[in-house]
C-alpha positions in Angstrom: 1.2 -5.3 -4.9 4.2 -3.4 -6.4 4.3 -2.7 -10.1 6.5 -0.9 -12.6 10.0 0.4 -12.3 13.2 -1.3 -13.5 12.3 -4.5 -11.6 8.8 -4.8 -13.2 9.5 -8.2 -14.9 10.8 -9.7 -11.6 7.9 -8.3 -9.5 5.2 -9.4 -11.9 5.6 -13.0 -11.0 5.5 -12.5 -7.2 2.4 -13.3 -5.3 0.8 -10.4 -3.3 1.8 -10.1 0.3 -1.1 -10.6 2.7 -1.5 -9.4 6.2 -4.5 -10.6 8.3 -4.9 -8.0 11.1 -6.9 -10.6 13.1 -3.6 -12.4 13.7 -1.9 -9.3 15.1 -1.9 -8.2 18.8 -4.7 -5.7 19.6 -2.3 -2.7 19.6 -0.7 -3.6 16.2 -4.1 -4.3 14.7 -5.4 -0.9 15.9 -2.4 0.8 14.5 -3.0 -0.8 11.1 -6.6 0.3 11.1 -5.5 3.8 11.9 -2.9 3.8 9.1 -5.4 2.4 6.6 -7.9 5.1 7.5 -5.3 7.9 7.1 -4.0 6.5 3.8 -7.5 6.1 2.4 -8.3 9.7 3.2 -5.0 10.9 1.6 -5.7 8.9 -1.5 -9.2 10.2 -1.8 -8.0 13.8 -1.4 -5.1 13.4 -3.8 -5.5 14.8 -7.2 -1.9 15.0 -8.4 -1.3 13.3 -11.7 1.8 11.0 -12.0 4.8 12.7 -13.5 5.7 11.6 -17.0 9.3 12.4 -16.0 9.5 9.4 -13.8 8.9 6.6 -16.4 10.5 4.0 -14.1 8.4 5.0 -11.1 6.9 2.1 -9.1 3.2 1.9 -8.4 1.8 0.3 -5.2 -1.7 -1.2 -4.8 -3.0 -2.0 -1.3 -6.2 -4.0 -1.2 -8.1 -3.6 2.1 -10.8 -6.2 2.8 -13.1 -5.6 5.7 -16.7 -6.8 6.3 -17.1 -8.4 2.9 -16.1 -5.2 1.1 -12.8 -4.6 -0.7 -11.2 -1.3 -1.6 -7.9 -0.6 -3.4 -5.5 2.2 -2.5 -3.1 3.0 -5.3 -0.2 5.5 -5.4 3.1 5.7 -7.1 6.6 6.9 -6.2 5.7 10.3 -7.7 2.3 10.7 -6.0 2.7 8.9 -2.7 1.4 10.8 0.3 3.1 10.6 3.7 0.1 8.6 5.0 0.3 6.0 2.2 4.1 5.7 2.7 3.6 5.1 6.4 1.0 2.3 5.7 3.2 0.7 3.1 6.3 0.8 5.4 4.3 -0.8 8.2 2.9 -3.5 5.9 6.3 -4.3 4.7 7.6 -4.6 8.3 4.7 -7.0 9.3 4.9 -9.1 6.1 8.7 -9.4 6.4 8.2 -11.2 9.8 5.8 -13.8 8.2 
């Protein structure tokens, strides 16, 4: 889910994009699991507060459901780690094909 920024009112009405890794080839699913693990570690280690100078910054929420458990990874344009950006980019590539 994407939120905020100048397009906030447009994005608010869009449904979340969903990717079921069970539908991916084994290599692509393994890559997504690796990217999720790296992004989760980077989010857990991150302590940087969002900058108040970027009032139009977008925020991104990625919900990961696995084994009956859900976790949500959240970052913004101003706090995004390289690992989270890599996961977001790959998710966008996969969901664009759907």
